[in-house]
C-alpha positions as CSV (number, residue, x, y, z in Angstrom):
1,M,82.4,106.3,80.0
2,R,84.1,105.2,83.1
3,L,82.8,107.1,85.6
4,A,79.0,106.9,87.0
5,Y,77.9,108.0,90.3
6,F,75.5,106.1,91.9
7,V,75.3,104.2,95.4
8,P,78.5,102.5,95.5
9,L,77.0,99.1,97.2
10,T,73.6,97.8,97.9
11,L,72.7,96.0,100.8
12,A,72.2,92.9,98.6
13,A,75.6,93.1,97.8
14,L,76.8,92.2,101.1
15,T,73.9,90.0,102.6
16,G,73.4,87.9,100.0
17,C,70.1,89.1,98.8
18,P,69.3,89.9,94.7
19,S,70.3,93.5,93.7
20,D,67.2,95.5,92.6
21,P,68.1,97.0,89.6
22,A,66.4,100.2,90.3
23,A,68.3,100.4,93.5
24,G,71.5,102.6,94.2
25,T,70.5,105.7,92.1
26,E,71.1,108.3,95.0
27,S,74.7,109.8,94.6
28,G,76.9,109.7,97.9
29,T,75.2,107.1,99.7
30,Q,76.7,103.7,101.1
31,D,74.5,100.9,102.7
32,T,77.1,98.4,104.5
33,S,76.2,95.1,106.4
34,S,78.4,93.2,109.2
35,E,76.4,89.8,108.1
36,S,78.8,86.8,107.5
37,G,79.1,86.0,103.9
38,V,79.6,82.1,104.8
39,T,76.2,81.2,106.1
40,T,73.3,79.7,104.5
41,T,70.1,82.6,104.4
42,D,67.3,82.8,102.4
43,T,66.8,85.1,99.7
44,V,64.0,86.0,97.4
45,G,64.3,88.5,94.5
46,T,62.9,90.2,91.4
47,V,64.6,88.6,88.5
48,P,66.4,91.3,86.0
49,T,64.6,92.1,82.8
50,T,65.8,93.4,79.4
51,S,67.2,97.2,79.5
52,T,63.9,98.6,77.5
53,T,60.6,97.5,77.8
54,D,59.4,97.9,73.9
55,E,62.0,95.6,72.5
56,P,60.0,92.9,70.5
57,T,60.9,89.1,71.4
58,G,61.7,86.2,68.7
59,T,65.1,86.3,66.5
60,T,64.5,89.2,64.0
61,G,65.9,92.5,63.9
62,E,68.5,93.5,66.4
63,P,68.8,91.4,69.7
64,P,67.7,93.5,72.8
65,M,70.4,94.3,75.7
66,L,69.1,92.1,78.5
67,D,70.5,93.4,81.9
68,T,73.5,91.0,82.7
69,Y,74.6,92.8,85.9
70,S,71.8,92.8,88.6
71,F,71.8,89.0,89.1
72,A,74.9,89.5,91.4
73,N,74.6,88.0,94.9
74,G,71.2,86.5,94.2
75,C,69.6,83.6,94.3
76,Y,68.1,81.8,91.3
77,S,67.2,78.5,89.7
78,L,67.8,78.0,86.0
79,R,64.8,77.0,83.7
80,S,64.8,75.9,80.2
81,G,61.5,75.2,78.8
82,D,59.7,73.2,81.6
83,V,62.6,71.5,82.9
84,Y,65.1,73.1,85.5
85,L,68.9,72.8,86.2
86,A,69.8,70.0,88.8
87,A,72.6,68.0,90.1
88,S,72.9,64.4,89.9
89,G,76.0,63.0,91.8
90,D,78.8,65.2,90.2
91,A,77.4,66.1,87.2
92,F,74.4,68.9,86.4
93,S,71.7,68.7,83.4
94,F,68.3,70.2,82.4
95,G,65.4,67.7,83.3
96,A,64.2,68.2,87.0
97,D,61.0,69.9,87.8
98,K,61.2,73.1,90.0
99,A,61.2,71.4,93.2
100,G,64.3,69.3,92.5
101,A,66.1,72.6,90.9
102,A,69.4,73.5,92.3
103,R,69.3,76.8,94.0
104,F,72.2,78.9,92.8
105,F,73.7,82.0,94.5
106,M,75.0,84.3,91.5
107,K,78.5,85.4,92.8
108,A,79.9,87.8,90.1
109,A,83.3,87.2,88.8
110,D,83.5,90.1,86.3
111,L,80.5,92.3,84.6
112,G,78.0,90.2,83.4
113,T,80.1,87.2,84.3
114,Y,79.1,84.8,87.2
115,L,80.0,81.8,89.3
116,F,77.1,79.5,90.0
117,Y,77.2,78.3,93.6
118,D,74.5,75.7,94.7
119,Q,72.9,75.3,98.1
120,D,75.3,72.6,99.0
121,G,78.4,74.2,98.0
122,G,78.6,73.1,94.5
123,Y,79.9,74.9,91.4
124,L,78.5,74.5,87.8
125,V,81.6,73.7,85.9
126,A,82.4,73.0,82.5
127,E,86.2,72.1,81.9
128,D,86.1,69.6,78.6
129,G,82.5,69.8,77.6
130,P,80.2,67.6,80.3
131,L,78.5,70.0,82.9
132,V,79.9,68.7,86.2
133,R,79.5,69.5,90.0
134,Q,82.9,70.4,91.7
135,T,83.0,71.6,95.5
136,T,86.9,72.7,94.8
137,L,88.1,74.9,92.1
138,V,91.7,75.2,90.9
139,S,92.8,78.3,89.5
140,D,95.6,80.3,88.0
141,V,96.7,80.9,91.6
142,T,96.9,77.4,92.6
143,L,98.0,76.1,89.6
144,I,100.7,79.0,89.4
145,D,99.9,79.1,85.9
146,D,98.8,82.4,84.2
147,T,97.2,80.9,80.9
148,Y,94.4,79.1,83.0
149,V,91.0,80.0,83.0
150,S,88.2,78.3,85.2
151,G,85.2,76.4,83.7
152,A,83.5,77.7,86.5
153,E,82.8,81.2,85.0
154,W,79.6,82.0,82.8
155,T,78.8,84.9,81.0
156,L,75.3,85.9,80.6
157,E,74.2,86.7,76.8
158,T,71.0,87.1,74.9
159,S,69.7,84.0,73.6
160,V,69.8,83.3,70.0
161,V,67.1,81.3,70.1
162,D,64.8,83.5,72.3
163,W,65.8,87.0,72.6
164,S,63.7,87.1,75.7
165,Q,65.8,84.8,77.3
166,Y,69.4,84.3,78.4
167,Q,72.3,82.0,76.8
168,L,75.5,81.0,79.1
169,R,78.7,81.1,77.6
170,N,81.5,79.1,79.3
171,R,84.6,81.7,79.7
172,R,87.2,78.8,79.3
173,N,85.8,77.0,76.1
174,D,84.1,79.8,74.8
175,Q,80.9,77.5,74.0
176,L,77.5,77.6,75.4
177,L,75.3,75.9,78.1
178,G,73.4,73.1,76.6
179,T,71.3,70.3,78.1
180,D,74.0,68.4,79.7
181,A,77.2,69.6,78.3
182,L,78.6,72.6,76.3
183,A,77.5,72.9,73.1
184,A,77.5,75.4,70.0
185,E,74.2,76.6,70.2
186,G,73.1,77.0,73.7
187,V,69.6,76.3,75.4
188,P,67.8,79.3,76.1
189,V,67.6,80.0,79.9
190,T,65.3,82.1,82.4
191,F,66.2,82.7,85.6
192,E,63.7,82.4,88.4
193,A,64.2,83.8,91.8
194,A,64.5,80.9,94.5
195,D,65.3,81.0,98.2
196,G,67.3,78.7,100.4
197,C,70.8,79.9,98.6
198,T,74.0,79.4,100.3
199,P,75.9,82.5,99.9
200,H,79.4,82.3,98.0
201,P,82.1,82.6,100.8
202,E,83.3,86.0,101.5
203,L,84.9,88.2,104.2
204,T,82.9,90.2,106.4
205,L,83.0,93.9,106.2
206,D,82.3,94.6,110.1
207,A,80.9,97.9,109.5
208,S,77.6,99.3,108.9
209,G,76.0,102.7,107.9
210,Q,75.9,105.4,105.2
211,I,78.3,107.6,104.0
212,D,76.9,110.9,104.5
213,R,80.1,113.2,104.8
214,T,81.6,114.1,101.4
215,M,82.5,117.8,101.4
216,F,83.3,120.4,104.4
217,D,81.3,123.3,105.0
218,D,83.7,125.3,103.1
219,G,83.2,123.6,99.9
220,D,86.3,121.4,100.4
221,L,86.5,117.7,100.0
222,Y,85.9,115.7,103.1
223,G,88.4,112.6,102.8
224,I,91.8,110.9,103.5
225,V,94.6,110.2,101.0
226,D,97.0,107.4,101.1
227,T,99.8,108.7,98.9
228,H,101.5,105.7,98.4
229,S,99.8,102.4,98.2
230,H,100.9,99.0,96.3
231,I,97.3,97.2,96.1
232,H,98.5,94.5,93.6
233,S,102.2,93.4,94.5
234,N,100.7,89.7,94.1
235,Y,101.5,90.7,90.3
236,A,105.0,91.8,91.0
237,F,108.3,89.5,90.9
238,G,107.0,87.2,88.3
239,G,103.4,86.8,89.6
240,G,104.4,83.5,91.1
241,G,103.6,84.3,95.0
242,L,107.1,85.8,95.9
243,F,104.3,88.1,97.3
244,H,101.2,85.9,98.3
245,G,97.6,86.9,98.1
246,G,95.6,89.0,95.7
247,A,93.2,91.9,96.4
248,Y,90.5,90.1,94.9
249,H,90.2,87.0,92.6
250,R,87.5,86.3,90.0
251,L,86.9,82.8,91.8
252,G,86.4,84.8,95.3
253,V,88.4,85.0,98.4
254,E,89.3,81.4,98.6
255,H,91.7,82.0,95.5
256,A,92.5,85.5,96.3
257,L,93.6,84.4,99.9
258,P,94.7,80.9,100.0
259,D,97.5,79.1,102.1
260,C,100.6,80.1,100.9
261,S,102.6,77.0,101.1
262,I,101.7,76.9,97.0
263,S,104.7,79.5,96.9
264,H,106.2,79.8,100.4
265,G,106.5,76.4,101.0
266,E,105.6,74.0,104.3
267,M,105.8,76.6,107.1
268,G,107.1,79.1,104.8
269,R,110.6,77.8,104.5
270,K,110.6,79.1,100.6
271,D,109.8,82.7,101.5
272,F,113.4,83.9,101.8
273,F,113.0,87.2,100.8
274,G,109.8,87.6,103.6
275,Y,112.3,85.8,106.3
276,I,115.4,88.2,105.6
277,F,113.2,91.5,105.4
278,D,111.2,90.7,108.6
279,N,114.0,89.9,110.3
280,S,116.5,92.4,109.4
281,G,114.7,94.9,107.7
282,N,116.8,97.9,106.4
283,E,119.8,96.6,108.6
284,E,122.5,94.5,107.5
285,A,121.3,90.6,107.1
286,D,123.7,87.7,108.0
287,L,123.6,86.4,104.7
288,A,126.7,84.2,105.2
289,S,124.5,82.2,107.5
290,L,122.0,81.5,104.6
291,L,124.2,80.0,101.9
292,P,123.3,76.6,103.3
293,D,119.7,77.1,103.2
294,L,119.9,78.9,99.6
295,V,121.7,75.8,98.2
296,A,119.0,73.4,99.8
297,K,116.3,76.0,98.2
298,Q,114.8,76.1,101.6
299,L,114.9,77.4,105.0
300,S,116.1,75.2,107.7
301,E,113.9,76.5,110.2
302,D,109.8,77.0,110.1
303,N,109.1,80.5,109.1
304,H,105.6,81.1,109.6
305,A,102.2,79.2,109.5
306,T,100.5,79.4,105.9
307,A,97.1,79.0,106.5
308,G,95.2,81.5,104.4
309,W,91.2,81.4,104.3
310,P,89.4,80.8,106.4
311,G,92.0,80.2,109.1
312,F,94.6,83.0,108.8
313,T,96.7,81.8,111.3
314,E,99.6,84.0,111.3
315,W,98.9,86.4,108.2
316,P,97.5,89.0,107.1
317,D,100.1,90.7,109.4
318,G,101.3,94.1,108.3
319,P,103.8,94.9,111.0
320,R,105.6,91.4,110.8
321,R,104.7,89.7,107.6
322,S,105.9,91.8,104.4
323,T,105.1,89.2,101.7
324,H,101.5,88.7,102.5
325,Q,98.6,90.8,101.1
326,T,97.3,93.7,103.3
327,Q,94.8,95.2,101.2
328,Y,92.2,92.6,100.1
329,W,89.0,94.6,98.5
330,V,86.8,94.5,101.5
331,W,89.4,95.2,103.8
332,L,90.1,98.3,101.3
333,Q,86.3,98.8,101.9
334,R,86.3,99.2,105.2
335,A,88.9,101.9,105.4
336,Y,87.1,103.5,102.9
337,L,84.1,103.5,105.0
338,A,86.2,105.3,107.7
339,G,87.2,108.5,105.6
340,L,89.7,107.1,103.2
341,R,88.8,108.7,99.3
342,L,91.9,109.1,97.5
343,V,94.6,106.2,96.9
344,V,97.9,106.1,94.6
345,Q,98.1,103.0,93.5
346,H,101.8,102.7,92.6
347,A,102.6,99.5,90.2
348,T,105.9,98.4,92.0
349,T,108.3,95.3,91.3
350,N,111.8,94.2,91.3
351,A,113.5,92.0,88.9
352,I,116.5,91.1,90.6
353,I,114.4,89.6,93.3
354,C,112.6,87.8,91.0
355,D,115.3,86.7,89.1
356,F,117.0,85.2,92.1
357,M,114.0,83.5,93.4
358,I,113.1,81.9,90.0
359,G,116.7,81.5,88.9
360,E,117.4,79.2,91.8
361,G,114.3,77.3,91.6
362,I,113.2,78.2,94.8
363,Q,109.7,79.8,93.5
364,K,107.9,79.7,90.3
365,S,107.1,82.5,88.0
366,R,103.6,83.2,85.9
367,Y,105.4,85.7,83.6
368,G,108.8,87.3,83.0
369,C,110.8,89.0,86.0
370,D,111.5,92.4,84.1
371,D,110.1,95.2,85.8
372,M,107.8,96.7,82.9
373,S,105.9,93.7,82.3
374,A,104.8,93.5,86.0
375,V,104.1,97.3,86.0
376,D,101.7,96.7,83.0
377,R,100.0,93.6,84.5
378,I,99.4,95.6,87.7
379,I,97.7,98.4,85.5
380,D,95.9,96.0,84.2
381,E,94.3,94.3,87.2
382,T,93.9,97.9,88.7
383,Y,91.0,98.4,86.2
384,A,89.9,94.6,86.4
385,M,89.7,95.7,90.1
386,E,87.3,98.4,89.3
387,R,85.4,96.0,87.2
388,Y,85.0,93.5,89.7
389,I,83.7,95.8,92.3
390,D,81.4,97.4,89.9
391,A,80.3,93.7,89.5
392,Q,79.5,93.0,93.3
393,S,77.6,96.4,93.1
394,G,75.3,95.7,90.5
395,G,76.8,97.2,87.1
396,P,79.0,99.7,85.6
397,G,80.1,102.5,87.4
398,L,78.1,101.5,90.6
399,G,81.2,100.3,92.4
400,W,82.8,102.6,95.2
401,F,86.2,102.0,93.4
402,R,87.1,104.3,90.6
403,V,90.3,105.0,88.5
404,V,90.6,108.7,87.7
405,H,92.8,110.4,84.9
406,T,92.4,114.1,86.1
407,P,92.1,116.2,89.8
408,A,88.4,117.2,88.0
409,E,87.5,113.4,87.8
410,A,89.2,112.8,91.2
411,R,86.9,115.9,92.9
412,E,83.7,114.4,91.1
413,V,84.3,110.7,92.5
414,I,85.2,111.9,96.2
415,A,82.2,114.5,96.2
416,G,80.2,111.7,94.9
417,G,80.9,109.4,98.4
418,K,83.5,107.0,96.5
419,L,87.5,106.1,96.5
420,A,89.1,107.8,93.7
421,V,92.2,106.0,92.6
422,V,95.3,107.2,91.0
423,L,97.7,105.1,88.9
424,G,101.7,105.6,89.6
425,I,104.7,103.5,88.7
426,E,107.4,102.9,91.4
427,T,110.2,100.9,90.0
428,S,113.8,100.7,89.5
429,N,114.3,99.9,85.6
430,L,111.6,102.3,84.8
431,F,110.6,101.8,81.0
432,D,113.1,99.1,80.5
433,C,115.9,101.9,80.7
434,K,118.6,100.1,82.8
435,L,122.2,101.8,83.2
436,T,123.5,98.5,81.8
437,P,121.3,97.6,79.2
438,G,121.0,93.4,78.0
439,D,120.5,91.9,75.0
440,G,117.1,93.1,73.6
441,D,116.7,96.5,75.8
442,P,115.7,99.2,74.1
443,T,117.7,102.2,73.1
444,C,116.7,105.0,76.0
445,D,117.0,108.0,74.4
446,E,114.9,111.2,74.4
447,A,112.4,110.1,71.8
448,Y,112.5,106.9,73.4
449,V,111.3,108.3,76.9
450,E,108.8,110.6,75.6
451,A,106.8,107.9,73.8
452,Q,107.0,105.8,77.2
453,L,105.5,108.7,78.9
454,D,102.5,109.4,76.3
455,H,101.9,105.3,76.1
456,Y,101.9,104.9,80.3
457,Y,99.8,108.8,80.4
458,D,97.4,107.1,78.0
459,L,96.8,104.0,80.4
460,G,96.2,106.4,82.7
461,V,99.7,106.8,84.9
462,R,99.7,110.0,86.6
463,A,102.5,109.8,89.2
464,I,105.8,108.4,88.3
465,F,109.1,107.8,90.4
466,P,112.3,108.6,88.3
467,V,114.3,106.1,89.9
468,H,113.4,103.7,92.7
469,K,116.2,101.3,94.5
470,Y,118.8,100.8,91.9
471,D,120.7,103.0,89.3
472,N,119.0,103.7,85.9
473,K,119.5,105.8,83.2
474,F,117.8,108.5,84.7
475,S,119.7,108.8,87.9
476,P,121.5,106.7,90.6
477,G,119.4,104.6,93.0
478,D,118.1,105.7,96.2
479,G,121.3,104.7,98.3
480,D,119.3,102.3,100.3
481,R,122.1,100.5,102.7
482,A,120.0,97.5,103.5
483,F,120.5,93.9,101.8
484,I,118.6,94.9,98.8
485,E,121.7,97.0,97.8
486,L,123.2,93.7,96.4
487,G,120.5,94.1,93.8
488,N,121.8,97.0,92.7
489,F,125.3,95.4,92.1
490,A,123.6,92.2,90.0
491,N,121.6,94.9,88.1
492,S,124.3,97.0,86.5
493,G,127.6,95.2,87.1
494,H,128.6,98.3,88.7
495,W,130.6,98.4,92.1
496,S,128.7,100.9,94.5
497,N,129.4,104.3,94.4
498,F,129.2,106.2,97.6
499,T,131.1,108.9,98.4
500,L,131.7,111.6,101.4
501,D,131.3,114.4,99.0
502,C,127.9,115.1,99.8
503,P,125.5,118.2,99.7
504,D,126.2,120.5,102.7
505,P,123.7,120.3,104.7
506,Q,122.6,116.6,103.5
507,V,119.2,116.2,102.5
508,G,118.7,112.9,104.0
509,G,116.3,110.3,102.5
510,F,117.5,106.7,101.8
511,D,120.6,107.9,100.7
512,S,122.5,108.7,104.1
513,G,125.0,106.9,106.6
514,N,126.9,104.0,106.5
515,V,127.6,101.6,103.6
516,N,126.7,98.0,105.0
517,F,128.6,96.2,102.2
518,G,131.9,98.0,102.6
519,G,133.8,96.0,100.1
520,L,131.5,96.4,97.2
521,N,132.1,100.0,97.4
522,M,134.6,101.4,94.7
523,P,133.2,105.1,93.5
524,R,133.7,105.8,89.7
525,D,134.3,109.2,88.4
526,V,131.9,108.5,85.4
527,Y,128.1,107.5,86.4
528,D,127.5,105.6,83.2
529,S,130.7,104.3,82.6
530,T,131.3,100.3,81.1
531,P,130.6,98.3,84.3
532,P,133.7,96.5,85.4
533,N,131.8,93.5,86.4
534,D,129.6,91.0,83.8
535,N,126.6,89.9,85.6
536,S,124.5,89.1,82.9
537,K,124.3,85.5,83.6
538,F,122.7,86.3,87.0
539,P,119.0,85.6,86.0
540,T,120.0,82.1,85.1
541,A,122.5,81.5,87.6
542,P,122.0,84.1,90.7
543,L,123.6,82.3,93.4
544,T,126.9,81.2,91.4
545,T,126.7,84.6,90.2
546,T,126.6,86.3,93.5
547,T,129.0,83.8,95.4
548,M,131.7,85.1,93.0
549,Y,131.7,88.2,94.8
550,L,131.6,86.7,98.4
551,S,134.7,88.1,100.1
552,Q,133.8,91.5,99.0
553,I,130.0,91.2,100.3
554,L,131.4,89.7,103.6
555,E,133.7,92.7,104.0
556,P,132.8,95.3,107.2
557,A,130.7,97.9,106.8
558,L,131.9,101.7,105.7
559,E,131.1,104.1,108.5
560,G,130.5,107.8,107.9
561,P,128.1,110.1,106.3
562,Y,128.3,108.5,102.8
563,C,125.6,109.4,99.8
564,Q,125.5,108.5,96.2
565,N,128.5,109.8,94.0
566,A,126.3,111.1,90.9
567,T,123.1,113.2,90.3
568,L,120.7,113.3,87.8
569,T,121.6,112.3,84.1
570,A,120.7,114.3,81.1
571,L,118.4,112.0,80.3
572,G,117.0,112.0,83.8
573,E,116.3,115.8,83.6
574,H,114.9,115.8,80.1
575,M,112.0,113.2,81.7
576,I,111.4,115.2,84.7
577,R,110.9,118.4,82.2
578,Q,108.6,115.8,79.9
579,M,106.6,115.1,82.9
580,M,106.1,118.3,83.8
581,A,104.9,119.3,80.0
582,R,102.4,116.8,81.1
583,G,101.0,118.0,84.0
584,M,102.2,114.6,86.0
585,L,102.8,114.0,89.7
586,I,106.9,113.9,90.1
587,E,107.3,111.6,93.2
588,V,110.7,113.0,94.4
589,D,111.4,110.7,97.7
590,H,113.4,107.8,96.0
591,L,116.0,110.3,94.6
592,P,119.5,110.2,96.1
593,Q,120.8,113.2,97.6
594,W,122.5,115.0,94.8
595,S,119.7,114.0,92.4
596,Y,117.2,115.3,94.8
597,V,119.0,118.6,95.1
598,R,119.1,119.0,91.1
599,A,115.5,118.0,90.9
600,Y,114.7,120.9,93.3
601,E,116.5,123.3,91.4
602,M,114.5,122.4,88.2
603,L,111.3,122.3,90.5
604,Q,111.8,125.9,91.4
605,E,112.9,127.0,87.9
606,A,109.8,125.8,86.8
607,D,107.7,126.7,90.0
608,Y,106.1,123.4,89.6
609,P,105.0,120.9,92.7
610,A,106.2,117.9,93.6
611,V,105.0,114.8,95.9
612,G,106.7,113.4,98.7
613,S,105.2,110.3,99.4
614,H,107.5,108.7,101.8
615,G,107.4,112.1,103.9
616,R,110.5,114.2,102.6
617,N,109.5,117.9,102.2
618,N,113.1,119.4,102.0
619,N,112.8,121.6,104.9
620,G,109.2,122.8,104.0
621,L,110.3,123.8,100.3
622,L,108.0,121.1,98.9
623,Y,105.2,123.0,100.5
624,E,106.0,126.7,99.0
625,L,105.8,125.0,95.6
626,G,102.5,123.6,96.2
627,G,103.6,119.9,96.7
628,T,102.4,117.7,99.3
629,S,103.9,114.8,101.5
630,A,103.0,112.3,103.8
631,T,102.7,111.8,107.7
632,G,101.4,109.7,110.2
633,F,100.7,109.5,114.1
634,G,103.0,108.5,117.1
635,N,102.5,104.9,118.4
636,C,103.1,105.2,122.0
637,R,101.3,107.4,124.6
638,T,102.8,109.6,127.2
639,D,101.8,111.1,130.1
640,V,101.0,114.2,128.2
641,P,97.8,114.6,126.6
642,G,97.8,114.6,122.6
643,S,101.4,112.9,122.4
644,T,100.8,110.8,119.6
645,V,99.2,113.5,117.2
646,Q,101.5,116.2,118.3
647,G,103.9,115.4,115.3
648,F,101.0,115.6,113.0
649,K,100.4,119.0,114.4
650,D,103.7,120.1,114.1
651,K,103.8,118.9,110.4
652,I,100.5,121.1,109.9
653,Q,102.1,124.0,111.1
654,L,105.1,123.5,108.8
655,I,102.6,123.3,105.9
656,M,101.1,126.5,106.8
657,D,104.6,128.3,107.6
658,N,105.5,127.7,104.1
659,G,102.2,128.6,102.5
660,G,100.5,125.2,101.9
661,Y,97.3,124.0,102.3
662,P,97.1,122.9,106.0
663,A,96.4,119.2,105.3
664,E,98.3,115.9,104.8
665,G,97.4,112.2,104.6
666,F,99.0,109.0,104.9
667,G,101.8,107.4,102.8
668,F,101.2,103.8,104.0
669,D,103.4,101.9,101.6
670,L,101.0,98.5,102.4
671,N,102.4,95.8,100.6
672,G,105.6,97.8,99.9
673,F,108.1,96.0,102.3
674,A,107.8,99.2,104.5
675,G,105.9,97.5,107.5
676,A,103.0,99.0,109.0
677,R,101.8,100.7,112.2
678,R,102.8,98.4,115.4
679,P,100.7,98.1,118.2
680,R,100.6,100.3,121.6
681,F,100.0,97.0,123.8
682,G,101.9,93.9,124.8
683,D,105.2,93.3,126.2
684,G,107.8,95.7,125.1
685,A,105.6,97.7,122.4
686,C,106.0,100.8,124.2
687,P,108.5,102.0,127.0
688,T,105.5,102.9,129.6
689,P,102.4,101.2,130.3
690,Q,99.5,102.3,127.6
691,T,95.9,102.9,128.5
692,D,92.8,103.4,126.7
693,P,92.4,100.7,124.2
694,V,90.2,101.0,121.3
695,T,86.8,99.4,122.1
696,Y,83.8,98.5,120.1
697,P,81.4,99.8,118.6
698,F,82.5,102.9,117.6
699,S,81.8,105.5,114.9
700,S,83.8,107.0,112.2
701,F,85.2,110.3,112.7
702,G,82.4,111.6,110.3
703,G,79.9,110.1,112.5
704,D,78.4,108.0,109.6
705,V,79.5,104.7,109.9
706,E,79.9,102.1,112.9
707,F,82.6,99.5,113.1
708,T,82.9,96.4,114.9
709,Q,85.5,94.0,116.0
710,P,87.1,93.1,112.6
711,V,87.4,89.6,111.6
712,V,89.1,87.7,109.1
713,G,87.6,84.6,108.3
714,N,87.8,82.4,111.5
715,R,90.3,84.7,113.1
716,Q,89.5,87.9,115.3
717,L,91.8,90.7,115.0
718,D,92.8,92.8,118.2
719,F,94.5,96.2,116.7
720,N,95.4,97.0,120.3
721,T,97.7,94.0,120.2
722,E,98.4,93.3,117.0
723,G,98.6,97.0,115.2
724,L,97.7,97.7,111.6
725,T,97.1,94.4,110.6
726,H,95.7,95.4,107.2
727,I,94.3,98.4,105.6
728,G,91.0,97.8,106.9
729,L,92.1,98.6,110.4
730,L,92.2,102.3,109.4
731,P,89.3,103.0,111.4
732,E,91.0,101.7,114.4
733,L,94.1,103.9,113.7
734,I,92.0,106.7,113.5
735,E,90.1,106.0,116.8
736,D,93.1,105.5,118.7
737,A,94.5,108.8,117.6
738,R,91.0,110.5,118.1
739,R,91.1,109.5,121.8
740,D,94.3,110.9,122.4
741,A,93.5,114.2,120.9
742,V,93.0,117.1,122.9
743,D,90.5,118.3,120.6
744,E,89.0,117.1,117.5
745,A,90.5,119.8,115.2
746,D,93.6,118.4,115.8
747,I,92.7,115.2,113.2
748,E,90.7,117.1,111.0
749,P,93.6,118.4,108.4
750,L,94.0,114.7,107.8
751,F,90.3,114.6,106.6
752,R,91.4,117.1,104.4
753,S,94.0,115.5,102.8
754,A,92.5,114.7,99.7
755,E,91.7,118.1,98.9
756,G,95.5,118.8,99.7
757,Y,96.4,116.3,97.1
758,I,94.0,117.2,94.4
759,R,95.3,120.7,94.9
760,T,98.9,119.6,94.0
761,W,97.7,117.8,91.0
762,E,95.6,120.9,89.8
763,R,99.0,123.1,90.2
764,A,100.7,120.7,88.3
765,E,98.3,120.7,85.6
766,A,98.1,124.5,85.6
767,R,101.8,124.7,85.4
768,A,101.9,122.4,82.8
769,A,99.9,124.6,80.5
770,E,101.4,127.8,81.5
771,L,104.6,126.3,80.7
772,G,103.5,125.4,77.4
773,G,103.2,121.6,77.9
């Protein structure tokens, strides 16, 4: 079973002490530490034993199941017979006495798999056979090679020679640890508790305390929802580093968050997408001026400092650096300690952005650019991250990060003091159902769509956007007017399809207002007609293909209240009905105006809820149907107390006026090219001088966790002047709003938002049953 509810993380897992197999059995508690994970410390612990006490030793019958999990973050020497594993120069071998033994900090890479990191900062490695000592590792990230497996990873197994001992299997070679090299038959090994280990490098949590608050007195869940998250965007866009930095890595923080020059180039000069987005956002970009740089395959000026661990000179920076990770697992844990209890993890990507960067040779890829390859990888990595956090916490089910498949599971996880994670999909060519199919693309008919929904439902996906940026078989794209609209043209071969014949009144969203690339707009009567342009060579020659239309691209914008000239297709309506039949969460906020109107007609007919995770609520109709949306706090304070939370209070009132559950959470969209909360303080940050900055230490809203100044490696962060640098500064965001609130009751509906989201999910499942799904 995937779910088991124990202590999410023991003190040992954060301080470098060995885990105690008997610890961590009290549901709903969390012990934390702000100790650095990079200094030398003495550790002594109990060696884990077999899982049963009455198993015979020897090699007859069935071998016992030895405990392979509780070594995480412990300090041990490896003994085989009367000799110990020790380093001699750049090699390891068995032969030393106890005094000369290497002392290994055992850093979990996965459940039952470890890195052996010695007291002097060297790893036990076997790349080609011999046992070598390396102080620097390469990885799939540093090599940009998805096939690479590190020889520093060792999986613990019961020894076939002596069932009371272990053998170590090298993950790269699938061979066993021998006396001084890999072998077909490994030596039996005993782990002896040691001291004087150097903890493996890791970021600090900068928080301490235990999670006590999981429920309100009335029985509702206590906790915040982030309705719109992209934890693993590093696996989008071909996975080659267009988006840099992982939420975790099996080899640790040095490989999760390394210097980004490996993909972004020196001083970020190959980070074209980040440069354009960070400088223009949703405004029209000056693309013509970039043509010489694109031909040269790098920017002509420095873009950003690239240093990652441990310097982090210029990133993470949620408000200003869109192509860098902001949800590393330790940062996410700090947000969880502040009250985050439910996250909707949307797999997202964009094939056209990937095709452009890879096709022009600006960046490399680890796998194909097509949308669903990235979606599949991101789903896999979310489960892998669950295992990774379990491994740091001492075993299966012990971690605080739990993927859930039903609202009942979500309730149980949150009530147990953990973070529930819902899987979703937000991508343009959903199920590879392109508006203009290419060679090898599937035939997207009703049977295919139903099979795809079943497949992804079986994988755990519960929330889906029918459309994202670009036109597909289900609906026109969302109508985004930014430079990314060029990709819609490249993706389908159709001219832009904007018209002034829009819903009255208009229903907004991305699909509203002026059309930036006026020369590309040639509305068509039939949405899925044969495209007039052949852009099939775009993946291999993106710049050449694009410059064929340079004169149209450079024409001025069209001014007026434009919207997309089409609505949901028959196949799109079928998919929405099939999502209802499965009790899935229908994400409506990327639907263009006419599709949005039609979707709500269908929702009303079925009395079915939806999710507006970008904040749209259709004038409260979303709440009438039992749906939920997302909110935020104001940025700059005024002379009126409570000014930054007034908008939040108004939204809660709107929900109540429409019969909804009075709560709403965030939709941060971190790692989703959406920016993040900017600071209140600093030149030009706010129109009036700001007062009352966040100071340290401070306590969580629930009063159970204390937060200290956040640090990333060698860099100290300042929420007051930097804003929401990463998700781990959620405690500061809440504290800032809390200080402005007239009463703490103004903030309480935020902490009921996980309950509100789950009620929407429960209503979706109930309606599916009633509709005969």
